[in-house]
Backbone bond lengths (Angstrom), bond angles and torsions (degrees), N, CA, C in turn:
res aa  C-N    CA-C-N  psi(-1)  N-CA   C-N-CA  omega(-1)  CA-C   N-CA-C  phi
1 M - - - 1.467 - - 1.578 105.37 -
2 D 1.318 114.47 146.50 1.438 122.09 -174.25 1.516 113.63 -85.80
3 V 1.330 117.74 -25.91 1.468 120.37 -178.87 1.515 106.77 -113.42
4 R 1.372 114.16 130.42 1.462 119.94 -178.84 1.526 109.66 -127.42
5 K 1.351 113.65 165.40 1.462 119.48 176.91 1.545 108.78 -60.78
6 G 1.337 114.81 135.21 1.430 119.49 178.32 1.529 115.13 97.07
7 D 1.370 115.33 -10.08 1.493 119.92 -179.73 1.550 108.36 -75.39
8 T 1.347 115.30 149.35 1.452 118.98 170.03 1.532 105.18 -91.29
9 V 1.344 115.64 132.85 1.439 120.16 -177.29 1.519 110.39 -129.34
10 L 1.345 115.79 157.25 1.450 122.42 176.19 1.542 105.01 -111.84
11 V 1.346 114.92 130.40 1.471 120.79 177.57 1.502 109.48 -79.13
12 L 1.341 118.06 126.65 1.468 122.06 -175.20 1.502 112.51 -92.09
13 T 1.326 120.30 -36.58 1.471 121.31 -175.55 1.503 109.17 -132.59
14 G 1.338 115.43 167.61 1.434 122.94 175.90 1.518 114.14 97.31
15 K 1.295 116.57 -170.72 1.447 120.07 -176.55 1.507 113.76 -68.90
16 D 1.340 119.01 -22.49 1.441 123.95 -179.75 1.527 110.86 -104.60
17 A 1.318 120.94 24.93 1.453 123.80 179.70 1.479 111.20 -59.92
18 G 1.361 115.06 134.40 1.454 120.78 -179.72 1.536 114.13 93.30
19 K 1.293 118.93 -8.71 1.488 122.62 179.11 1.523 108.53 -86.66
20 R 1.347 114.40 152.58 1.470 122.60 176.13 1.494 109.76 -113.17
21 G 1.282 117.08 148.38 1.443 121.56 176.33 1.509 111.06 -163.59
22 T 1.333 115.89 172.98 1.464 122.00 -177.98 1.535 108.76 -101.86
23 V 1.291 117.26 136.06 1.483 122.61 179.63 1.525 110.83 -70.27
24 D 1.341 116.91 119.47 1.447 122.03 177.60 1.530 111.67 -81.61
25 R 1.341 114.90 -40.84 1.489 118.93 177.38 1.498 110.49 -160.74
26 V 1.301 115.73 156.81 1.470 123.26 176.38 1.537 104.85 -118.03
27 E 1.308 115.14 128.42 1.474 118.13 -175.70 1.537 111.12 -134.49
28 K 1.295 115.80 151.61 1.458 121.72 178.85 1.555 106.79 -82.24
29 T 1.292 116.78 129.96 1.473 122.52 175.79 1.512 111.82 -118.28
30 K 1.296 116.46 -178.10 1.474 118.90 177.50 1.543 112.24 -66.17
31 R 1.331 114.67 -30.86 1.484 118.56 -177.58 1.513 113.29 -100.62
32 G 1.281 120.12 24.60 1.474 123.39 -178.72 1.501 111.42 116.41
33 Y 1.299 115.57 -135.51 1.462 119.89 -178.38 1.565 108.54 -107.95
34 G 1.293 114.28 144.67 1.469 122.55 177.30 1.483 109.88 -124.46
35 V 1.326 116.98 152.69 1.469 121.17 178.65 1.553 104.98 -126.11
36 V 1.335 112.05 138.31 1.451 120.89 177.20 1.539 106.36 -103.64
37 V 1.312 117.03 115.86 1.446 123.78 -178.85 1.526 108.84 -109.14
38 G 1.357 115.01 126.27 1.437 119.52 -175.03 1.515 114.09 -58.89
39 G 1.309 117.92 128.19 1.439 124.26 178.84 1.519 116.19 75.35
40 I 1.316 118.26 5.51 1.445 121.64 -178.66 1.584 108.30 -120.10
41 N 1.316 117.81 143.97 1.426 125.98 177.72 1.578 109.11 60.44
42 M 1.335 115.87 52.54 1.433 122.72 -179.27 1.543 110.23 -81.28
43 A 1.299 115.22 143.09 1.513 120.80 177.61 1.528 107.86 -129.12
44 K 1.320 115.65 153.84 1.455 121.27 176.02 1.510 110.16 -87.52
45 R 1.316 116.50 138.24 1.457 120.95 174.87 1.505 107.09 -130.91
46 H 1.321 114.61 125.37 1.500 120.48 178.37 1.519 106.68 -89.37
47 Q 1.358 113.66 123.28 1.414 119.18 -175.69 1.547 111.32 -118.65
48 K 1.327 112.85 132.27 1.449 119.89 178.94 1.517 110.61 -84.41
49 A 1.303 119.58 149.44 1.425 122.96 178.63 1.519 109.61 -67.57
50 R 1.303 116.63 128.01 1.463 121.29 -177.46 1.544 112.11 -102.38
51 S 1.294 117.38 -26.55 1.460 120.73 179.78 1.535 107.18 -151.42
52 R 1.307 117.25 -175.38 1.464 119.77 178.14 1.505 112.50 -73.02
53 T 1.282 117.21 -26.44 1.485 120.82 -179.35 1.542 111.84 -83.02
54 Q 1.325 116.05 -30.08 1.458 119.24 -177.59 1.547 108.72 -100.68
55 S 1.341 114.54 117.13 1.461 117.32 -174.11 1.542 108.47 -95.14
56 A 1.318 113.65 162.30 1.459 121.85 178.94 1.540 108.99 -81.17
57 G 1.329 114.92 156.23 1.450 118.28 179.48 1.502 111.73 166.01
58 I 1.332 114.41 -176.59 1.450 121.25 179.66 1.552 105.59 -107.13
59 L 1.356 115.47 123.32 1.462 120.96 -179.07 1.515 110.70 -108.02
60 D 1.334 116.06 148.41 1.454 120.70 171.46 1.499 107.42 -97.14
61 I 1.315 118.36 119.86 1.458 122.89 -179.27 1.568 109.12 -120.13
62 P 1.326 119.30 141.43 1.466 118.78 174.04 1.494 110.98 -78.51
63 V 1.358 117.08 137.88 1.432 125.07 -179.99 1.518 107.68 -107.74
64 P 1.353 117.84 139.70 1.486 119.44 179.82 1.495 113.87 -61.20
65 L 1.365 117.23 141.08 1.435 125.68 168.91 1.486 107.50 -97.20
66 H 1.352 116.60 147.24 1.450 118.76 174.49 1.524 109.82 -64.92
67 I 1.338 116.74 144.30 1.448 120.80 -172.71 1.532 111.97 -64.79
68 S 1.322 117.73 -21.10 1.467 121.76 -179.61 1.519 110.68 -76.99
69 N 1.347 119.17 -12.67 1.456 124.54 -176.30 1.503 112.77 -95.23
70 V 1.307 118.66 6.15 1.470 123.26 176.39 1.492 110.24 -129.45
71 Q 1.319 114.38 155.32 1.479 119.85 178.93 1.529 107.87 -134.87
72 V 1.308 116.49 134.48 1.442 123.93 -179.15 1.544 111.38 -65.10
73 V 1.351 116.44 134.60 1.433 120.72 176.57 1.564 106.43 -98.79
74 C 1.351 116.76 125.18 1.432 123.04 -179.57 1.561 110.60 -67.23
75 P 1.327 119.82 128.37 1.494 119.89 -178.66 1.513 112.24 -69.42
76 S 1.334 119.10 -27.34 1.472 119.77 -175.96 1.527 111.75 -82.73
77 C 1.336 120.72 -44.46 1.408 122.49 -177.77 1.556 113.64 -99.45
78 N 1.328 115.14 -6.99 1.475 123.75 175.88 1.535 112.95 56.24
79 R 1.333 117.01 36.95 1.457 123.72 177.22 1.505 110.69 -127.54
80 P 1.318 118.30 146.54 1.475 119.56 174.35 1.502 111.61 -62.91
81 T 1.334 116.03 137.81 1.461 119.37 -176.38 1.482 111.98 -146.62
82 R 1.311 116.71 158.34 1.477 120.46 168.74 1.526 106.77 -80.51
83 V 1.269 117.58 150.99 1.447 122.58 -176.43 1.484 110.74 -98.42
84 G 1.340 116.92 128.26 1.447 122.03 174.97 1.535 108.37 -105.88
85 H 1.296 116.06 172.55 1.475 119.58 -178.92 1.527 107.51 -125.48
86 G 1.325 115.82 135.80 1.470 120.21 178.22 1.542 110.48 -139.48
87 R 1.321 114.79 -178.62 1.466 119.36 179.70 1.489 110.91 -115.63
88 L 1.331 116.77 139.95 1.458 121.96 176.79 1.518 108.25 -78.26
89 E 1.338 115.06 146.41 1.467 121.52 176.49 1.515 109.42 -78.98
90 G 1.293 118.23 156.37 1.492 121.67 171.71 1.506 111.80 119.21
91 E 1.299 113.24 -172.22 1.473 120.91 -171.92 1.525 108.62 -70.35
92 H 1.314 118.55 -41.54 1.455 120.07 -178.01 1.565 108.61 -107.25
93 A 1.340 113.81 69.72 1.472 119.51 -178.70 1.504 110.01 -66.11
94 R 1.299 117.36 130.29 1.488 121.46 177.40 1.503 108.82 -137.94
95 S 1.316 116.54 163.35 1.451 121.03 -179.36 1.528 110.16 -78.46
96 T 1.339 114.41 144.73 1.498 118.77 -179.47 1.501 108.10 -141.58
97 R 1.336 115.71 161.53 1.475 122.63 176.84 1.501 108.17 -85.53
98 V 1.342 116.54 141.22 1.484 122.61 -176.69 1.512 109.36 -131.50
99 C 1.306 117.95 141.26 1.487 122.35 173.07 1.477 109.44 -70.21
100 R 1.337 119.70 131.10 1.436 122.60 176.68 1.501 113.82 -76.42
101 R 1.319 118.61 -17.28 1.481 120.49 -179.25 1.512 110.96 -85.18
102 C 1.366 116.25 -53.83 1.454 119.85 -174.02 1.536 115.09 -104.07
103 G 1.325 116.35 -13.70 1.474 121.43 178.23 1.514 115.13 83.26
104 E 1.366 118.13 1.45 1.439 120.26 -179.65 1.552 111.23 -79.57
105 Q 1.339 115.03 154.97 1.439 121.24 176.90 1.497 111.30 -70.86
106 I 1.315 118.07 137.14 1.475 124.70 178.99 1.485 107.56 -93.74
107 E 1.322 118.34 111.31 1.432 123.49 178.17 1.517 109.44 -99.05
108 V 1.348 116.87 141.15 1.448 120.48 174.20 1.496 108.41 -83.93
109 S 1.360 117.41 129.24 1.464 121.09 -179.53 1.548 106.90 -68.75
110 G 1.303 114.81 138.43 1.460 120.46 177.63 1.545 112.18 95.42
111 K 1.296 120.03 -2.26 1.443 122.64 178.06 1.496 111.71 -111.61
């Protein structure tokens, strides 16, 4: 998969088009894969009080965006890019994600 948790992405369509954010989670939905981006595509949820400790109110929750509506931002050139796949050199060669613009490896922050 081209988009992973911790990636910085640019939203391409919708009410938040043009905004950047960090992917909180990637989840499987009925229509394919969705990404939850912190602070983007927020929806209101009216919640009833369930106990004495949990109060009633209106909550802002992030709603998943379809994975085709976001584009990964390369950390080295800081531009939105399509993700390519390449192989690392060395004894333990493995597949890695590569920026199509500058050719640098895309690392997930926190890993």
